[in-house]
C-alpha distance (Angstrom), angle and dihedral (degrees) to the residues before:
residue distance angle dihedral
M1 . . .
S2 3.80 . .
K3 3.78 104.6 .
Q4 3.82 120.3 125.6
L5 3.81 112.4 -149.2
D6 3.80 127.7 -158.9
V7 3.80 102.0 -146.1
Q8 3.81 96.0 -151.1
E9 3.81 93.3 47.2
F10 3.81 87.1 48.8
I11 3.83 90.9 53.4
N12 3.82 90.5 44.8
R13 3.79 97.1 53.6
H14 3.80 99.0 46.1
P15 3.82 126.4 70.9
F16 3.79 116.3 -100.2
S17 3.80 99.3 -88.1
R18 3.78 132.3 -141.9
Y19 3.79 87.1 -108.9
Q20 3.82 91.0 57.5
W21 3.81 90.3 46.2
G22 3.80 86.6 54.1
V23 3.81 90.2 54.3
F24 3.81 88.4 47.8
A25 3.82 91.6 50.6
L26 3.81 93.2 50.7
C27 3.81 92.1 48.2
F28 3.82 90.7 46.0
I29 3.81 91.1 53.2
I30 3.82 91.0 47.4
V31 3.81 89.8 54.8
L32 3.82 91.7 42.9
L33 3.81 90.7 54.3
D34 3.80 88.0 45.2
G35 3.80 88.8 57.5
F36 3.81 92.1 45.4
D37 3.81 95.0 50.3
T38 3.82 94.2 41.7
A39 3.82 91.6 53.9
A40 3.82 96.5 38.1
I41 3.79 95.6 88.6
G42 3.80 91.8 57.2
F43 3.80 92.0 53.7
I44 3.80 94.1 50.3
A45 3.82 96.6 41.4
P46 3.85 96.0 95.9
S47 3.81 90.2 51.7
L48 3.81 91.1 50.0
L49 3.80 91.0 52.9
K50 3.79 91.0 51.8
E51 3.82 100.2 41.5
W52 3.80 97.5 44.0
G53 3.80 96.2 34.9
I54 3.79 95.4 -129.4
G55 3.78 133.1 144.8
K56 3.78 126.0 -114.4
P57 3.83 95.0 -103.9
A58 3.81 89.9 58.3
L59 3.81 89.1 58.8
A60 3.82 94.0 58.6
P61 3.85 95.8 88.9
V62 3.81 91.4 52.0
L63 3.80 92.5 48.8
S64 3.82 93.5 48.7
A65 3.84 98.4 38.8
A66 3.80 93.8 81.8
L67 3.83 91.4 49.7
F68 3.79 91.0 56.7
G69 3.81 89.3 44.7
L70 3.80 91.1 51.0
A71 3.78 90.8 54.5
A72 3.81 93.3 46.7
G73 3.81 93.2 46.7
A74 3.80 93.3 50.7
L75 3.81 94.4 47.3
I76 3.81 92.6 49.2
A77 3.80 100.3 39.3
G78 3.80 99.5 50.9
P79 3.82 96.8 65.3
L80 3.82 90.1 40.3
A81 3.81 91.3 54.3
D82 3.80 92.7 49.4
R83 3.80 89.0 52.2
L84 3.83 103.9 34.9
G85 3.80 101.6 24.0
R86 3.80 138.2 -95.6
R87 3.81 95.3 -97.0
I88 3.80 99.1 57.1
V89 3.81 92.9 46.1
L90 3.81 91.6 48.0
L91 3.80 91.2 50.6
G92 3.79 91.7 48.6
S93 3.79 94.5 46.3
V94 3.82 94.4 49.2
L95 3.81 89.8 48.4
L96 3.81 90.7 49.6
F97 3.79 98.3 49.2
G98 3.81 91.6 41.8
L99 3.81 93.0 53.9
A100 3.81 93.7 41.4
C101 3.79 94.9 47.7
G102 3.79 91.1 46.3
G103 3.79 89.6 47.8
S104 3.81 89.3 51.8
A105 3.80 87.9 65.5
L106 3.81 87.8 64.6
A107 3.82 96.2 47.3
G108 3.79 112.9 133.4
S109 3.79 99.0 -169.2
L110 3.77 142.3 28.4
Q111 3.80 90.9 -108.9
Q112 3.81 92.6 54.2
L113 3.79 91.2 47.9
T114 3.82 91.3 49.6
V115 3.82 92.4 53.2
L116 3.81 92.6 45.8
R117 3.81 91.8 48.2
F118 3.81 89.4 53.0
I119 3.83 90.6 51.5
T120 3.81 89.7 46.4
G121 3.80 88.2 52.9
V122 3.81 91.7 51.9
G123 3.80 90.0 56.1
L124 3.79 93.1 44.7
G125 3.79 92.2 47.3
A126 3.80 90.6 52.3
A127 3.81 95.0 46.6
M128 3.81 100.9 51.9
P129 3.84 101.3 59.2
N130 3.79 93.2 42.1
A131 3.80 92.0 51.8
V132 3.83 88.1 51.4
T133 3.80 91.2 48.0
L134 3.80 95.3 47.1
I135 3.80 96.9 50.3
S136 3.81 89.6 43.9
E137 3.79 90.3 56.5
F138 3.81 93.1 48.8
S139 3.83 93.4 49.4
P140 3.81 128.3 93.5
D141 3.79 114.0 -113.6
A142 3.81 93.7 -114.1
R143 3.82 93.0 56.3
R144 3.80 103.0 28.7
A145 3.81 98.9 108.7
T146 3.81 92.9 41.7
L147 3.80 93.2 51.9
T148 3.80 94.6 42.0
N149 3.79 92.7 49.2
A150 3.82 91.3 45.5
M151 3.81 89.5 53.9
F152 3.82 90.5 48.1
C153 3.81 89.0 57.6
G154 3.79 86.1 75.4
F155 3.81 88.9 78.2
P156 3.85 99.5 64.8
L157 3.80 89.7 37.4
G158 3.81 89.8 53.8
A159 3.80 91.3 48.7
A160 3.81 91.0 49.8
L161 3.82 91.4 46.2
G162 3.79 88.4 52.7
G163 3.79 90.0 56.1
F164 3.80 93.7 51.7
L165 3.80 93.7 45.0
A166 3.80 93.1 45.4
A167 3.80 91.2 52.3
W168 3.81 88.6 54.2
M169 3.82 100.8 37.5
I170 3.82 103.8 42.2
P171 3.83 96.5 61.8
Q172 3.82 90.0 49.8
W173 3.80 105.1 36.5
G174 3.80 107.0 7.4
W175 3.81 133.6 -115.0
R176 3.80 93.9 -60.8
S177 3.82 90.5 67.5
V178 3.83 91.0 64.0
L179 3.80 92.5 54.4
G180 3.80 90.1 42.6
L181 3.80 90.6 56.6
G182 3.80 89.0 46.2
G183 3.80 87.5 57.1
V184 3.80 101.3 42.6
A185 3.83 97.2 46.8
P186 3.85 95.4 59.2
L187 3.81 91.3 48.0
L188 3.82 90.4 53.5
L189 3.80 89.3 48.0
L190 3.80 89.1 50.6
V191 3.81 90.0 64.0
A192 3.82 91.2 55.8
M193 3.79 90.5 45.8
L194 3.80 92.2 53.1
L195 3.80 90.1 52.7
V196 3.81 101.2 40.5
L197 3.82 115.3 13.5
P198 3.84 111.9 103.6
E199 3.77 131.2 -160.1
S200 3.79 117.1 -102.9
V201 3.81 109.5 -90.3
R202 3.80 90.6 -147.7
H203 3.79 89.2 55.9
L204 3.81 90.6 47.2
V205 3.81 91.5 53.3
A206 3.81 92.7 44.7
R207 3.84 89.5 51.9
R208 3.84 91.2 44.7
A209 3.79 95.0 -120.0
P210 3.84 119.0 179.5
A211 3.80 111.9 -71.3
E212 3.81 92.2 -127.4
R213 3.81 90.5 60.7
I214 3.81 91.2 52.0
R215 3.79 92.0 45.0
A216 3.82 91.8 52.5
V217 3.81 91.0 59.0
L218 3.81 96.3 42.8
R219 3.81 92.3 49.7
R220 3.80 87.3 63.1
I221 3.80 87.7 60.0
H222 3.82 95.6 44.9
A223 3.80 132.0 -11.4
S224 3.82 93.0 -131.4
A225 3.83 89.2 79.4
A226 3.80 87.5 77.2
D227 3.83 88.9 77.4
A228 3.81 94.5 60.6
S229 3.80 122.3 103.1
G230 3.81 97.3 -177.1
F231 3.77 139.6 19.2
V232 3.81 134.3 -142.4
T233 3.80 137.8 178.7
S234 3.80 130.0 -136.5
E235 3.79 95.0 -120.2
T236 3.76 128.5 105.9
N237 3.78 122.6 -97.1
A238 3.79 88.7 -127.9
A239 3.78 93.0 60.6
N240 3.79 93.8 48.4
A241 3.80 93.3 41.8
A242 3.78 88.4 59.0
N243 3.78 87.7 67.4
A244 3.79 89.6 65.6
H245 3.82 90.6 54.4
G246 3.78 99.4 56.5
G247 3.81 108.8 -29.9
G248 3.76 130.3 -119.7
I249 3.82 97.7 -32.3
A250 3.80 92.6 55.2
M251 3.81 90.4 48.8
L252 3.82 91.8 56.4
F253 3.79 88.6 63.4
A254 3.80 97.8 40.4
P255 3.84 111.3 121.4
R256 3.81 94.0 -105.7
F257 3.82 92.3 53.8
L258 3.82 105.2 28.5
A259 3.80 99.9 90.8
G260 3.80 92.3 43.2
T261 3.81 91.8 48.3
L262 3.80 93.3 52.3
M263 3.81 92.9 44.8
L264 3.82 92.4 49.8
W265 3.79 89.4 50.9
L266 3.80 91.8 49.1
A267 3.82 93.7 47.2
Y268 3.82 93.8 48.9
F269 3.82 92.4 43.0
M270 3.80 92.6 53.1
G271 3.80 91.9 44.6
L272 3.80 90.7 58.0
V273 3.80 90.4 45.2
I274 3.81 86.6 61.3
F275 3.80 95.2 43.4
Y276 3.80 98.1 49.4
A277 3.80 94.8 37.5
L278 3.79 90.9 56.5
I279 3.79 101.8 33.7
N280 3.82 91.3 51.9
W281 3.80 99.5 39.7
M282 3.82 110.3 27.4
P283 3.84 95.6 87.2
I284 3.80 90.4 52.4
L285 3.80 94.0 44.0
F286 3.81 91.7 48.9
K287 3.80 91.8 49.9
E288 3.80 90.8 49.8
A289 3.82 88.4 49.8
G290 3.80 89.5 59.8
L291 3.81 104.1 -95.7
P292 3.81 117.5 140.2
P293 3.84 109.9 -100.6
A294 3.81 93.6 -115.3
S295 3.81 92.7 50.6
A296 3.81 92.1 45.4
T297 3.80 91.5 54.3
L298 3.81 95.9 44.7
I299 3.80 94.6 47.5
A300 3.80 92.5 46.9
A301 3.82 89.1 50.5
L302 3.82 88.9 63.8
F303 3.81 91.7 67.0
P304 3.86 98.5 76.9
L305 3.81 91.1 51.1
G306 3.78 122.4 90.1
G307 3.80 99.9 57.6
V308 3.80 88.6 123.6
G309 3.81 84.9 75.6
A310 3.81 84.8 79.2
I311 3.81 87.2 83.5
L312 3.82 89.1 63.3
F313 3.80 90.6 48.0
G314 3.79 90.0 48.9
W315 3.81 89.4 54.5
L316 3.81 90.0 50.0
M317 3.82 92.0 46.0
D318 3.80 90.4 54.6
R319 3.82 90.2 54.9
Y320 3.80 105.6 33.4
N321 3.78 136.2 28.8
A322 3.81 104.7 -58.7
N323 3.81 94.6 -150.4
R324 3.80 91.7 56.6
V325 3.81 93.3 45.3
I326 3.81 93.3 54.8
A327 3.82 92.8 39.3
I328 3.81 89.1 56.6
G329 3.81 88.3 49.3
F330 3.80 91.4 55.2
G331 3.82 91.3 44.6
L332 3.81 90.4 55.0
T333 3.82 88.9 44.9
A334 3.81 89.6 57.7
V335 3.80 91.0 53.2
A336 3.82 93.2 47.2
V337 3.82 95.0 46.8
F338 3.80 90.5 48.3
M339 3.82 89.7 51.0
I340 3.83 91.4 55.3
G341 3.79 87.2 68.3
Q342 3.82 91.4 51.2
V343 3.83 102.3 48.2
V344 3.81 103.5 44.1
G345 3.81 90.0 116.7
N346 3.82 92.6 64.5
L347 3.81 111.3 63.7
G348 3.81 96.1 -164.4
V349 3.80 95.3 48.1
L350 3.82 90.7 43.3
T351 3.81 91.0 54.1
V352 3.81 92.5 52.2
T353 3.81 92.9 43.3
V354 3.82 93.8 51.9
F355 3.80 91.3 49.1
V356 3.82 92.8 48.1
A357 3.82 91.9 46.5
G358 3.80 90.8 50.5
A359 3.80 93.1 46.8
L360 3.81 92.4 50.6
M361 3.79 95.4 43.3
N362 3.82 96.1 45.9
T363 3.79 92.0 44.4
A364 3.81 93.7 51.4
Q365 3.81 92.9 43.7
S366 3.81 93.9 46.6
S367 3.81 89.8 52.8
L368 3.81 94.9 59.0
P369 3.85 96.2 79.4
A370 3.82 89.9 56.7
L371 3.80 89.4 48.9
A372 3.81 91.2 51.1
A373 3.81 91.9 46.7
G374 3.81 89.0 54.5
F375 3.81 93.6 46.0
Y376 3.81 100.2 57.5
P377 3.83 128.8 61.2
T378 3.80 121.2 -118.6
A379 3.81 93.9 -94.2
A380 3.81 91.5 61.5
R381 3.82 104.6 20.9
A382 3.81 99.3 104.7
T383 3.81 90.8 44.2
G384 3.80 92.5 47.5
V385 3.81 94.8 49.9
A386 3.81 93.8 40.9
W387 3.80 95.8 48.6
M388 3.80 91.8 48.7
L389 3.81 89.0 53.1
G390 3.82 92.3 42.8
V391 3.80 96.3 49.8
G392 3.79 89.2 42.7
R393 3.80 91.5 58.8
F394 3.79 88.5 70.0
G395 3.80 85.7 60.8
G396 3.79 87.0 61.4
I397 3.79 90.1 53.5
A398 3.82 91.0 46.8
G399 3.79 91.6 48.7
S400 3.79 91.0 54.4
F401 3.81 89.6 58.1
L402 3.82 98.1 37.1
V403 3.80 98.6 76.9
A404 3.81 91.2 43.2
E405 3.80 88.8 56.8
L406 3.81 91.9 46.2
A407 3.81 89.4 51.2
R408 3.81 90.3 49.6
R409 3.80 87.9 54.5
Q410 3.84 87.9 50.6
L411 3.79 97.2 -123.5
A412 3.78 115.0 176.0
F413 3.82 121.2 -105.8
S414 3.81 93.4 -102.8
Q415 3.81 92.1 46.0
V416 3.81 91.9 55.3
F417 3.79 91.4 57.0
M418 3.81 91.0 44.1
V419 3.82 90.3 56.8
V420 3.81 92.2 47.2
A421 3.82 89.7 48.9
L422 3.82 89.2 57.5
A423 3.82 88.9 65.8
A424 3.82 89.0 62.3
L425 3.80 90.2 52.3
V426 3.81 89.2 52.6
S427 3.83 89.7 52.9
M428 3.80 90.2 49.5
A429 3.80 91.9 49.6
A430 3.81 91.5 47.5
L431 3.81 91.9 56.1
L432 3.80 92.2 48.2
V433 3.81 89.7 50.5
K434 3.81 89.3 49.5
L435 3.80 89.7 52.5
A436 3.81 93.0 48.1
T437 3.83 94.9 47.8
D438 3.81 99.9 42.2
R439 3.82 104.1 137.2
R440 3.79 99.1 174.4
T441 3.78 121.5 126.1
P442 3.84 119.3 -123.6
G443 3.78 112.4 -75.2
E444 3.79 94.1 15.2
G445 3.78 98.1 112.2
G446 3.73 132.9 59.5
G447 3.76 103.8 -91.4
V448 3.82 120.1 -85.0
G449 3.77 99.6 123.6
Q450 3.80 94.2 -17.8
G451 3.76 123.2 158.3
A452 3.76 133.3 -137.0
P453 3.78 120.5 -32.4
G454 3.78 121.9 -95.3
L455 3.79 130.1 -154.4
R456 3.77 113.9 -33.0
P457 3.77 134.9 -131.7
Q458 3.78 109.6 -136.6
V459 3.78 139.0 -144.5
N460 3.81 114.4 -165.1
L461 3.77 132.2 -172.0
H462 3.82 93.1 -127.2
């Protein structure tokens, strides 16, 4: 055998195989369970108040513990995955959030539940970015954003599934059954992951793993990989050499990536400011604006829907400049959120406006992980995606407090939505700045809209 094989070109020229669909399915289920477990505490909160006889303020630490855990898990797991591999970190994170969520079902006090929810959040925060990274690195360039965004749709579907299951399970078996299911399901998935889930071949090449190990994975995609004696990647030596001088974290702040890193953080942060500000406060704001309580709750519930639109954005990102596509999404989000504050007097128009605003916002926000995965090279991809998600989680915390502060300052209903809409304009501006300051060389990033390959690190049989 004497054939050198570029692993990304190999993935690009062969049809998406059943093996790759299997990787997609496992990553989709990981993200779906992530959505289920993240949302579970909200569904069981009323039962906790009743069973433990506590007031709403006492529940605040439990509700926020997972958010802090999500941030911590993402910040820790990204660098670990770039050093140890995506597979081992995914296995560990699914095991952690499965055990912690299952243990939460046995909690005997609010303090125990708070600690276990934080640990659950650490596992969830570690799982999400590594699932995004892994499927990105198994996708052909022409379909990377579409497939990554489609996988990310598992999160809102998991959250919605949690709502339906909780409504059915709690009356029959109590709130502990929801957390018990959230613990058992990941542990069952872990068995399938141990048997099937591979390591990223791009990561294996970047870390100069034995050629036989790389060949074994690629042969599952197409048998022609058996003829290869060595493997290369279409990324520059400079980008991969940076890993030896400080690893993934250092690469995020290298001159060619610094502006893009900061703008991705700002865009994701502001997106979560919008999401948590509205998802937590819209029912209350609508009631105060004169809507009947039932209508206020139902209309507000439309906002989280629409994330499936990320598949359309993924298709657009694979064909046009991804930064511009998402920036337009955030620009339209700003208009729609602003309009919510203007149409509250018309129930029909308000219903449509809330749904459209939620669809635009969730679609734009769900597309950012695919953008980040395409921006960073293999040596820093897991860190780049994870740190964007981790820093962004603090936007969720800020958003929860933003509307409370605006209410304290006695802003009018329309003014509240105008302020929240400004966050979407900041996200849009951040992506346009990222586009204007991109200093990467062709082939240096991970693939969404990337140019021709540069020099190649190699892995040879001998």
